[in-house]
C-alpha positions as CSV (number, residue, x, y, z in Angstrom):
1,X,-6.2,-12.2,-5.4
2,X,-7.1,-15.7,-7.2
3,X,-5.2,-18.8,-7.3
4,X,-4.6,-18.0,-10.8
5,X,-2.8,-14.9,-10.4
6,X,-0.8,-16.6,-7.7
7,X,-0.1,-19.4,-9.9
8,X,1.1,-17.0,-12.9
9,X,4.1,-15.8,-10.4
10,X,2.1,-12.9,-8.6
11,X,2.9,-13.0,-5.0
12,X,-0.5,-13.2,-2.8
13,X,1.2,-11.7,0.4
14,X,3.5,-8.8,1.0
15,X,4.2,-5.3,-0.6
16,X,4.7,-6.9,-4.0
17,X,1.3,-8.3,-4.1
18,X,-0.3,-4.7,-3.9
19,X,-1.9,-3.4,-7.0
20,X,-0.8,0.0,-8.3
21,X,-4.1,1.4,-6.8
22,X,-3.3,-0.1,-3.6
23,X,-0.2,1.3,-3.4
24,X,-1.3,4.9,-3.9
25,X,-4.0,4.4,-1.4
26,X,-1.3,3.2,1.1
27,X,1.2,6.0,0.2
28,X,-1.8,8.6,1.0
29,X,-2.8,6.8,4.2
30,X,0.7,7.2,5.2
31,X,0.6,11.0,4.5
32,X,-2.3,11.3,7.0
33,X,-5.3,11.6,4.5
34,X,-8.8,10.4,5.1
35,X,-10.7,8.1,2.8
36,X,-12.6,11.2,1.6
37,X,-9.3,12.9,0.6
38,X,-7.6,10.0,-1.0
39,X,-10.9,9.3,-3.0
40,X,-10.7,13.1,-4.2
41,X,-7.2,12.8,-5.3
42,X,-7.4,9.6,-6.9
43,X,-10.8,10.1,-8.6
44,X,-12.5,7.3,-6.6
45,X,-15.2,6.9,-4.2
46,X,-14.3,6.9,-0.5
47,X,-16.1,3.6,-0.5
48,X,-13.6,2.3,-3.2
49,X,-10.6,3.7,-1.0
50,X,-12.1,1.6,1.9
51,X,-12.4,-1.4,-0.3
52,X,-8.6,-1.1,-1.4
53,X,-7.7,-0.9,2.5
54,X,-9.9,-4.1,3.1
55,X,-7.6,-5.9,0.7
56,X,-4.5,-4.4,1.6
57,X,-4.6,-4.9,5.4
58,X,-4.5,-9.0,5.0
59,X,-2.0,-8.8,2.1
60,X,0.3,-7.0,4.4
61,X,-0.6,-8.8,7.6
62,X,-1.8,-5.5,9.1
63,X,-5.0,-4.4,11.2
64,X,-4.8,-0.6,11.2
65,X,-4.2,2.4,9.1
66,X,-1.4,3.3,11.8
67,X,0.4,0.0,11.0
68,X,0.1,0.8,7.3
69,X,1.4,4.3,7.6
70,X,4.5,3.1,9.7
71,X,5.2,0.1,7.2
72,X,5.1,2.6,4.2
73,X,7.4,5.2,6.1
74,X,9.8,2.5,7.0
75,X,10.0,1.3,3.3
76,X,10.5,4.9,2.2
77,X,13.4,5.5,4.7
78,X,15.0,1.9,4.0
79,X,14.8,2.8,0.1
80,X,16.3,6.3,0.7
81,X,19.2,4.8,2.7
82,X,20.0,2.1,0.3
83,X,20.1,4.8,-2.4
84,X,22.5,6.8,-0.5
85,X,24.5,4.0,0.2
86,X,24.7,3.1,-3.5
87,X,25.5,6.6,-4.2
88,X,28.3,6.8,-1.8
């Protein structure tokens, strides 16, 4: 992410800093898919998937696919719980 993008109000760190494609890749990683499988699902090269992961990890302060999967799952559970609380 460039400094210009950060100045325009886009965060440079955290979940909100991810692009739509990066979020899709992260969700598929959490589903246990390989780069090759993710690439086939999103119509991109497995190398492009790797590039997305290379950018995702520092944005989220992570170092592995396992950490990424855990974060995505935790966010999903928290989101579901907050939705259920509001609905109650």
